[in-house]
C-alpha positions in Angstrom: -30.7 13.0 -6.5 -31.1 14.6 -3.1 -29.2 13.2 -0.1 -28.8 14.5 3.4 -25.3 14.1 4.8 -26.2 13.1 8.3 -23.9 14.6 11.0 -22.2 16.9 8.5 -24.0 20.3 8.8 -21.0 22.0 7.1 -22.0 20.3 3.8 -25.8 20.5 4.0 -27.9 19.2 1.2 -26.5 17.6 -1.9 -27.6 19.3 -5.1 -29.9 18.0 -7.7 -28.4 15.4 -10.0 -27.2 16.8 -13.3 -26.2 13.6 -15.1 -25.1 14.4 -18.7 -26.6 12.4 -21.5 -24.7 9.2 -22.1 -25.4 6.5 -24.7 -26.0 2.9 -23.7 -25.1 0.9 -26.8 -24.7 -2.5 -25.2 -27.7 -4.8 -25.8 -29.6 -5.4 -22.6 -29.4 -9.0 -21.5 -26.2 -9.7 -23.4 -23.8 -10.1 -20.5 -20.7 -10.3 -22.7 -21.5 -7.0 -24.4 -22.6 -5.4 -21.1 -19.4 -6.2 -19.3 -17.0 -6.2 -22.2 -17.8 -2.6 -23.2 -14.9 -0.2 -22.4 -15.5 2.2 -19.5 -17.5 5.2 -20.7 -15.2 7.7 -19.0 -11.6 6.7 -19.7 -10.2 10.0 -18.3 -11.7 13.3 -17.1 -10.5 16.7 -15.9 -12.0 19.9 -14.6 -11.4 23.3 -16.1 -9.5 25.9 -14.0 -12.6 27.9 -13.3 -14.6 24.7 -12.5 -17.3 25.4 -15.1 -16.5 22.6 -17.6 -15.3 19.0 -17.7 -13.3 17.4 -20.5 -13.6 13.6 -20.8 -12.4 10.9 -23.1 -15.0 8.3 -24.1 -14.6 5.2 -26.2 -15.4 5.1 -29.9 -15.6 2.2 -32.4 -12.7 -0.3 -32.2 -9.8 1.2 -30.3 -11.0 4.7 -31.0 -11.7 7.4 -28.5 -13.4 10.9 -28.6 -12.7 14.0 -26.5 -15.9 15.7 -25.2 -16.3 19.0 -23.3 -19.4 19.6 -21.2 -20.7 22.3 -18.9 -20.8 21.1 -15.3 -24.3 22.5 -14.8 -25.6 20.7 -17.9 -28.1 22.4 -20.2 -26.5 21.3 -23.4 -25.2 18.1 -24.9 -21.5 17.4 -24.5 -19.5 18.8 -27.5 -17.2 16.4 -29.3 -13.9 18.3 -29.7 -11.8 15.7 -31.5 -11.0 12.0 -31.6 -8.7 9.2 -32.8 -9.7 5.9 -34.5 -7.0 3.8 -32.7 -5.2 2.9 -36.0 -2.7 3.5 -34.7 -3.2 6.7 -32.6 -5.1 6.2 -29.3 -6.2 9.3 -27.3 -5.2 8.6 -23.7 -5.3 11.8 -21.7 -6.4 15.5 -22.0 -5.9 18.2 -19.4 -6.9 21.8 -19.3 -4.1 24.3 -19.7 -6.6 27.2 -19.6 -10.3 27.7 -19.4 -10.6 27.2 -23.2 -7.5 25.1 -24.2 -6.5 21.5 -23.6 -3.3 19.5 -23.9 -3.7 15.9 -25.0 -1.6 12.8 -25.2 -1.9 10.1 -27.9 -0.2 6.7 -27.9 0.4 4.5 -30.8 2.0 1.1 -31.7 4.2 1.1 -34.8 5.8 -1.8 -36.6 9.6 -1.5 -37.1 12.7 -3.5 -37.8 13.1 -3.9 -34.1 9.5 -5.2 -33.7 6.5 -3.3 -32.4 7.4 -0.1 -30.7 5.3 2.2 -28.6 5.2 6.0 -29.2 3.5 8.9 -27.6 2.9 12.5 -28.8 1.4 15.6 -27.3 -1.0 18.1 -29.0 -2.9 21.1 -27.9 -6.4 22.1 -29.0 -9.1 24.7 -28.2 -12.2 23.3 -26.5 -14.2 24.2 -29.6 -11.9 22.0 -31.8 -9.8 24.8 -33.3 -6.1 25.7 -33.3 -4.6 22.3 -33.0 -0.8 22.3 -32.4 1.7 19.4 -32.1 3.6 20.1 -28.8 6.1 17.2 -29.0 9.4 17.7 -30.6 9.4 16.8 -34.3 12.0 14.8 -36.2 13.4 15.9 -39.6 15.8 14.6 -42.3 18.8 15.4 -40.2 17.6 13.8 -36.9 19.9 10.9 -35.9 17.2 8.8 -34.3 13.6 8.7 -33.2 12.1 9.8 -29.9 9.4 7.3 -28.8 8.6 9.4 -25.8 6.6 12.5 -26.8 6.8 14.4 -23.5 4.8 14.9 -20.4 3.2 17.8 -18.6 5.0 18.3 -15.3 3.7 21.7 -14.2 0.5 23.5 -15.1 1.5 26.9 -13.6 2.3 28.6 -16.9 0.2 31.5 -18.0 -2.0 32.1 -21.1 -2.0 28.4 -22.2 1.7 27.8 -21.4 2.8 24.6 -19.6 6.0 23.0 -18.4 6.7 19.9 -20.5 9.5 17.4 -20.2 10.6 16.7 -23.8 13.1 14.4 -25.5 15.7 16.0 -27.8 17.4 13.9 -30.5 20.6 15.5 -32.0 20.8 16.2 -35.8 23.6 15.4 -38.3 25.8 18.5 -38.4 27.6 17.8 -41.7 27.2 20.7 -44.1 25.4 23.0 -41.7 26.0 25.0 -38.5 22.3 25.2 -37.7 21.9 21.6 -36.6 20.4 20.9 -33.2 23.0 19.3 -30.9 20.7 18.9 -27.9 20.4 15.3 -26.6 18.3 13.8 -23.9 15.4 14.8 -21.6 14.9 18.4 -20.7 12.1 20.7 -19.6 10.5 23.5 -21.7 7.9 26.1 -21.0 5.7 25.7 -24.1 3.1 28.2 -25.2 0.4 25.8 -26.6 -1.2 28.6 -28.6 1.8 29.5 -30.8 4.5 27.0 -29.8 7.0 29.5 -28.6 9.4 27.9 -26.2 11.5 28.9 -23.2 14.0 26.3 -22.1 13.5 25.7 -18.3 16.0 22.8 -18.0 18.6 21.9 -20.6 18.4 18.4 -21.9 20.6 15.7 -20.3 21.3 12.4 -22.0 20.9 10.3 -18.9 18.0 12.2 -17.3 14.9 10.2 -16.8 12.7 12.4 -14.6 12.1 15.9 -13.5 9.8 17.1 -10.6 8.6 20.7 -10.3 7.2 22.4 -7.2 3.9 23.1 -9.0 4.9 26.8 -9.4 7.3 26.6 -12.3 10.5 25.7 -10.5 12.3 22.4 -11.2 13.4 21.1 -7.9 14.2 17.4 -8.5 16.1 15.6 -11.2 16.6 11.8 -11.8 19.6 10.5 -13.7 20.0 6.8 -14.7 23.6 6.1 -15.8 23.9 3.3 -18.4 25.0 -0.1 -17.1 27.2 -1.0 -20.0 28.6 0.1 -23.4 25.8 -1.8 -25.1 23.2 0.9 -24.4 21.3 -1.0 -21.7 19.8 1.0 -18.9 21.2 0.6 -15.4 19.2 -0.3 -12.3 20.1 2.8 -10.3 18.4 6.2 -10.5 20.4 9.0 -8.8 18.2 11.8 -7.6 19.4 15.4 -7.0 17.6 18.5 -5.7 17.9 22.2 -5.6 17.4 24.5 -2.6 15.0 27.4 -3.1 16.5 30.0 -5.4 19.6 27.9 -6.3 20.7 26.4 -9.6 23.1 24.0 -8.0 22.2 20.3 -7.8 22.8 18.5 -4.5 22.5 14.7 -3.9 19.1 13.5 -2.7 18.9 9.7 -3.0 19.7 6.6 -5.0 17.0 4.1 -5.9 17.5 0.6 -7.3 14.6 0.0 -9.7 15.1 -3.7 -9.6 14.8 -4.1 -5.9 12.8 -0.9 -5.3 15.2 0.1 -2.5 16.0 3.7 -1.8 14.0 6.9 -1.5 11.7 7.4 -4.5 10.7 11.1 -4.7 7.1 11.9 -6.0 6.0 15.4 -5.2 7.4 18.7 -3.9 5.6 20.9 -1.4 7.0 24.4 -2.0 5.4 25.9 1.2 6.9 23.2 3.5 10.0 23.0 1.3 10.0 19.2 1.3 9.7 16.4 -1.2 7.4 13.5 -0.5 8.2 10.0 -1.6 8.5 6.3 -0.7 11.1 4.3 1.1 11.4 1.2 3.2 9.7 1.2 6.6 10.5 -2.1 8.5 10.1 -4.3 5.4 7.1 -2.4 3.9 6.9 0.7 1.9 6.2 3.9 3.8 5.5 7.5 3.0 8.4 9.9 3.8 9.4 13.5 3.3 12.8 15.0 3.0 13.6 18.7 3.6 15.0 20.6 0.6 16.6 23.4 2.6 20.0 21.8 2.5 19.7 19.7 5.7 18.2 16.7 3.9 16.3 15.9 7.1 14.2 12.8 6.5 10.9 12.2 8.3 8.5 9.2 8.2 5.0 10.6 7.5 3.0 7.4 7.6 3.6 3.6 7.5 1.1 0.8 7.9 2.1 -2.3 9.9 0.6 -4.8 7.4 0.6 -3.3 3.9 2.6 -0.9 1.7 1.7 2.8 1.5 1.6 3.0 -2.3 0.2 6.4 -3.3 -0.1 10.1 -2.5 -3.4 11.9 -2.8 -2.9 15.1 -4.7 -5.2 17.9 -5.6 -5.4 21.2 -7.5 -3.4 22.8 -10.3 -0.3 22.6 -8.2 -1.0 18.9 -7.5 -0.3 19.5 -3.8 0.0 16.5 -1.5 -3.0 16.2 0.8 -2.8 12.6 2.0 -1.5 9.1 1.4 -3.2 5.9 0.4 -2.9 2.2 0.9 -5.0 -1.0 0.5 -5.8 -3.4 3.3 -9.1 -5.3 2.6 -10.3 -2.0 1.0 -8.5 1.1 -0.3 -7.9 3.5 2.6 -6.6 7.0 2.9 -4.8 9.1 5.5 -5.5 12.8 4.9 -3.1 15.5 5.9 -5.7 18.2 5.0 -8.4 18.2 7.8 -11.1 19.7 5.5 -10.7 17.1 2.8 -10.5 14.3 5.4 -13.9 15.4 6.8 -15.4 15.8 3.4 -14.2 12.4 2.2 -15.6 10.6 5.3 -19.0 12.4 5.0 -19.4 11.6 1.3 -18.4 7.9 1.8 -21.1 7.5 4.5 -23.8 9.5 2.7 -23.5 8.0 -0.8 -25.1 4.6 -1.7 -23.1 1.4 -1.1 -20.5 3.2 1.2 -18.3 3.9 -1.8 -14.6 4.7 -2.2 -14.3 8.4 -2.9 -11.4 9.8 -4.9 -10.6 13.5 -5.5 -9.9 13.6 -9.2 -9.4 17.3 -10.0 -10.2 20.7 -8.8 -10.7 24.3 -9.9 -7.6 26.6 -9.5 -9.0 27.9 -6.2 -10.0 24.4 -5.0 -13.5 25.6 -4.3 -15.0 23.2 -6.9 -13.9 19.5 -6.7 -14.3 16.8 -9.3 -14.9 13.5 -7.4 -15.3 9.8 -8.3 -17.2 7.4 -6.1 -17.6 3.7 -6.6 -17.7 0.3 -4.9 -17.8 -3.4 -5.6 -21.5 -3.1 -6.8 -21.1 0.4 -8.4 -18.7 0.8 -11.4 -18.4 4.4 -10.4 -19.9 7.9 -11.0 -18.5 11.4 -11.2 -19.6 14.4 -9.1 -18.7 18.0 -8.9 -18.8 19.4 -5.3 -19.2 23.1 -4.8 -17.6 23.9 -1.4 -19.2 27.4 -1.3 -22.7 26.4 -2.2 -22.3 23.0 -0.4 -23.9 21.1 -3.4 -22.9 17.9 -5.0 -23.9 17.3 -8.6 -23.7 13.8 -10.2 -22.6 14.5 -13.8 -21.4 11.2 -15.4 -21.6 7.4 -15.0 -18.6 5.2 -15.6 -20.7 2.4 -17.1 -24.2 3.5 -17.7 -25.2 0.2 -19.3 -24.9 -1.5 -15.9 -26.9 1.0 -14.0 -29.8 -1.4 -13.2 -27.8 -4.6 -13.5 -27.5 -6.6 -10.2 -23.9 -6.9 -9.3 -22.0 -9.3 -6.9 -20.7 -8.3 -3.6 -16.9 -8.7 -3.3 -16.2 -10.3 0.1 -12.7 -10.2 1.6 -11.6 -13.7 2.7 -8.5 -15.6 3.7 -7.6 -19.2 3.4 -4.8 -21.4 4.7 -2.0 -22.4 2.4 -0.3 -25.8 2.6 2.4 -24.4 4.9 -0.1 -22.8 7.2 0.2 -19.2 5.8 -3.0 -17.3 5.6 -3.6 -16.0 2.0 -5.8 -13.0 1.6 -8.2 -12.6 -1.3 -11.7 -11.8 -2.4 -14.7 -14.0 -3.1 -17.6 -13.0 -5.3 -20.8 -15.1 -5.5 -23.7 -15.0 -7.9 -26.4 -12.8 -6.4 -29.1 -15.0 -4.8 -26.9 -18.1 -4.9 -26.4 -20.2 -1.7 -22.9 -20.9 -2.9 -23.1 -24.7 -2.5 -21.2 -26.9 -5.0 -21.5 -24.4 -7.8 -19.1 -23.8 -10.8 -16.2 -21.8 -9.6 -13.2 -19.9 -11.0 -9.9 -19.1 -9.4 -8.7 -15.8 -11.0 -5.0 -14.9 -10.2 -4.1 -11.3 -10.9 -1.5 -10.0 -13.4 1.8 -8.5 -12.5 3.4 -10.2 -10.8 4.2 -6.9 -9.1 0.5 -6.2 -8.5 -2.4 -7.2 -6.3 -6.2 -7.4 -6.4 -8.3 -4.8 -4.5 -11.9 -4.4 -3.4 -14.0 -2.7 -6.0 -15.8 -3.2 -9.3 -14.0 -5.6 -11.7 -15.7 -6.2 -15.1 -14.0 -9.5 -15.7 -15.1 -10.9 -12.3 -18.6 -9.5 -12.6 -19.2 -11.1 -16.0 -18.4 -14.6 -14.8 -20.4 -14.1 -11.6 -23.3 -13.0 -13.7 -22.9 -16.3 -15.7 -23.3 -18.3 -12.5 -19.7 -18.8 -11.3 -18.2 -18.1 -7.9 -14.9 -16.2 -8.4 -11.9 -16.3 -6.0 -9.1 -13.7 -6.4 -6.1 -14.7 -4.3 -3.4 -12.3 -3.3 -0.8 -15.1 -3.3 2.8 -14.7 -2.1 4.6 -12.9 -4.9 1.9 -10.2 -4.9 2.8 -6.6 -4.4 1.4 -4.4 -1.6 2.1 -6.6 1.4 5.8 -5.9 2.0 9.1 -7.3 0.9 8.8 -10.7 2.6 5.4 -11.4 1.0 6.8 -10.5 -2.5 9.6 -12.9 -1.9 11.9 -13.0 -5.0 8.9 -12.2 -7.3 6.2 -14.4 -8.9 8.7 -16.0 -11.4 11.7 -16.8 -9.3 9.4 -17.9 -6.5 6.8 -19.5 -8.7 6.5 -22.6 -6.7 5.2 -20.6 -3.7 3.0 -18.3 -5.7 1.4 -21.1 -7.8 1.0 -23.3 -4.7 -0.9 -20.5 -3.0 -3.1 -20.1 -6.1 -3.9 -23.9 -6.2 -4.6 -23.9 -2.5 -7.3 -21.3 -3.2 -9.0 -23.8 -5.5 -8.8 -26.5 -2.9 -10.2 -24.1 -0.3 -13.2 -23.4 -2.5 -13.9 -27.2 -2.7 -13.2 -27.8 1.1 -15.7 -25.0 2.0 -18.4 -26.7 -0.2 -18.6 -23.7 -2.5 -17.1 -25.3 -5.6 -18.0 -28.5 -7.3 -14.6 -30.1 -7.7 -15.7 -31.3 -11.2 -16.6 -27.8 -12.2 -13.5 -25.9 -11.0 -11.7 -23.6 -13.6 -8.9 -21.1 -13.6 -8.7 -17.8 -15.6 -5.9 -15.2 -15.7 -4.6 -12.3 -17.7 -0.9 -11.6 -18.2 1.0 -13.0 -15.2 -2.4 -14.3 -14.2 -2.5 -16.3 -17.5 1.0 -17.6 -16.6 -0.3 -18.7 -13.2 -3.3 -20.3 -14.8 -1.2 -22.4 -17.1 1.6 -23.2 -14.5 -1.1 -24.2 -12.0 -1.9 -27.1 -14.3 1.8 -28.0 -14.6 2.1 -28.2 -10.8 -1.2 -30.0 -10.1 -2.7 -31.3 -13.4 -5.8 -32.8 -11.8 -7.1 -29.7 -9.9 -8.6 -27.5 -12.5 -10.8 -28.8 -15.3 -10.5 -25.9 -17.7 -7.9 -23.1 -18.2 -8.4 -19.7 -19.8 -5.2 -17.7 -20.3 -5.3 -14.1 -21.7 -2.0 -12.7 -23.0 0.0 -15.1 -20.8 3.8 -15.5 -20.3 4.6 -19.1 -21.1 8.3 -19.3 -21.7 10.7 -17.5 -19.3 13.9 -18.0 -21.5 11.9 -16.6 -24.4 10.7 -13.6 -22.3 14.4 -12.9 -21.5 15.5 -13.2 -25.1 12.7 -10.9 -26.4 13.9 -8.1 -24.2 17.6 -8.4 -25.4 17.3 -5.7 -28.0 15.6 -3.2 -25.6 17.2 -0.9 -23.1 15.6 -2.6 -20.1 17.2 -6.0 -20.8 19.3 -6.1 -17.7 16.3 -5.4 -15.5 14.3 -8.2 -17.2 17.2 -10.5 -16.9 17.6 -9.8 -13.2 13.9 -10.2 -12.6 13.7 -13.6 -14.2 17.0 -14.8 -12.7 18.9 -18.0 -13.4 18.6 -21.5 -12.3 16.3 -24.5 -12.6 13.3 -22.4 -11.9 13.5 -20.8 -15.3 12.8 -24.0 -17.3 10.7 -25.7 -14.6 8.6 -22.5 -14.3 7.8 -22.2 -18.0 4.4 -23.7 -18.9 5.3 -24.1 -22.6 8.4 -26.2 -21.7 6.2 -28.4 -19.5 3.1 -28.7 -21.7 3.1 -32.5 -21.5 2.1 -32.3 -17.8 -1.1 -30.3 -18.5 -4.4 -32.4 -18.6 -7.1 -29.7 -18.7 -8.3 -28.1 -22.0 -6.7 -24.7 -22.6 -8.1 -21.6 -24.3 -5.8 -18.6 -24.9 -6.4 -15.1 -26.2 -3.7 -12.7 -27.4 -3.4 -9.4 -29.3 -0.8 -9.5 -32.0 0.5 -6.0 -31.1 1.1 -6.8 -27.5 4.3 -5.1 -26.4 4.0 -6.2 -22.8 3.9 -9.9 -23.5 4.8 -10.8 -27.1 2.3 -13.0 -28.9 5.1 -15.5 -29.6 4.6 -16.6 -26.0 1.0 -17.8 -26.7 1.9 -19.2 -30.1 4.7 -21.3 -28.6 2.3 -22.6 -25.9 -0.3 -23.6 -28.6 2.4 -25.4 -30.6 3.7 -27.3 -27.5 0.2 -28.3 -26.4 -0.5 -29.6 -29.9 2.8 -31.5 -30.1 2.0 -33.1 -26.7 -1.4 -34.2 -27.9 -3.3 -31.8 -25.6 -6.4 -29.8 -26.1 -5.6 -26.2 -26.7 -6.7 -23.3 -28.8 -5.4 -19.8 -29.4 -7.6 -16.8 -30.5 -5.6 -13.9 -32.0 -6.9 -10.4 -32.2 -5.4 -8.4 -35.0 -3.8 -5.1 -34.2 -4.8 -5.3 -30.6 -2.5 -4.8 -27.6 -2.1 -6.3 -24.2 -5.3 -4.9 -22.7 -7.5 -5.8 -25.7 -8.5 -2.2 -25.7 -11.6 -2.7 -27.8 -15.1 -3.4 -26.7 -15.8 -5.8 -29.5 -12.6 -7.9 -28.8 -13.4 -8.0 -25.1 -17.0 -9.0 -25.7 -15.8 -11.8 -28.0 -13.3 -12.9 -25.5 -15.9 -13.1 -22.7 -18.4 -14.9 -24.9 -15.9 -17.5 -26.1 -14.5 -18.0 -22.6 -18.0 -18.7 -21.2 -18.8 -21.1 -24.0 -15.5 -22.9 -23.5 -16.0 -23.2 -19.8 -19.6 -24.5 -20.2 -18.5 -27.1 -22.7 -15.4 -28.2 -20.7 -17.2 -28.3 -17.3 -20.4 -29.9 -18.7 -22.6 -27.0 -17.7 -24.7 -26.8 -20.9 -25.9 -23.5 -22.2 
């Protein structure tokens, strides 16, 4: 691929494409398999010298493989290691040197308390040798188990050493003076080659977070005091900071995790001696920075008048902050670094489909940049940009099986709710369709503390490919639009949220897009809840319902969290009052008229499968049409190409039968 970046002489000509060989195992013409396949690049990182990439690619079932490849190509990617997903799932690998990687695996394990999630860290050479477990190990004297296996918080260590936050669990001291008494979260400098350790921050039982300056100094600590004697976590995180060269902690901020009020620190800039973070800015989230010189001077860096600023753009081994990001109709960025601002704008204009461009990683000197670019009609591709040679090499495709598949444009729209409020959303239409009285789907997002954004969506694109128009409403109760829009959240304010969703269906009909006899609703997680509850509120609107991993019983959701540390947060989020029963689809199943199809993994730790099983029972007891498909040993995301393919195929067959569309 050769492209000329018009108006950007500083970049010159993009280099010849160097796409690495990638398999396309999905049968062409099988839409369910094409769109149900997991993304081919699940995570990727660039070596410190910029010569190699490491990426995680899916394997059979829930498995994954780690590959290493030269940026310039010339050889097949080398498989370093992998997991089969039963139960270990490889989730992330980062370079700690030019020849060594540190990886994270996650797993779900059955226990007396139910299904629990665990994570563990291991290091490995890029040739597959010298594997070492980096997480702390339990032994016969350990008084408990650490679910959290640790996290890399600073890559500035030398010779394969990294700063890792690790949980310590004390040991029984009877009969020995050598037992470990450390308890809580601390920070260690771990040599990943031989596992020698230097304690950088002593463990503290109530610590929940540490933030370094990217150069080996821990500057921020978060403490969450327990809320009661029953072991439940509180709602308040108290943050402290250190001035340069000091070991004394000073108060920084307090943040209420239930209301998201208070300054939330994210990243330290050691040159400016500030910490960047988020806080309220006139009812919406803004980007701030606070001086760490002892003055605690607070400065608003950027706020948007319509939406929340929800992310910082970070780059390099030090993960320095170079900008902030937010989503209006599309994801936008404000760059603090002029060179990266110019580069991002030039790439977005020059590449096909005017894509979003993200800086994923960089070499240690930031002269080589790993980029991702994608759009609504492009699932994404990865590039390496050499700032010295001014060349851009395309190296990997996110979904190679869709490379020549026509995809639907995702159009930002808005419609009027019953009370006159304009509800933003996205409309995707089958390519070539006139969009007149065609089958249509309303697809509310999950969360509820989330929103839909412009870009490729495999679930949407599948149904559009099968001939449906798809509307994704960002109803009130969605995140990203400020405190007033979020209201009390999508459960406590369910009547407003679900009314907005249903008004989206009515809008499709009023615009002549949807045939009212062929209108369906599909949702995942909270979206599945919204799909079911929409039929409780207005039983005649939708003619078919598909709910994937849905919440169906708010009292049950509260009870299922009672034996976990976040119970008080869940309890507060659900609230008390008539809305709890009235807002539970399973407790109002008799009102539903449309046929229901549900899917759920039996190892879902986000929404317990008991929620779907209860819904299926209540529909059957009420004489309604309902069916539940259970995927064994699968989680909330159905992280398995075969399961997703089956879910898509069965959903399409169900909709066609329910809406009278034929095959």
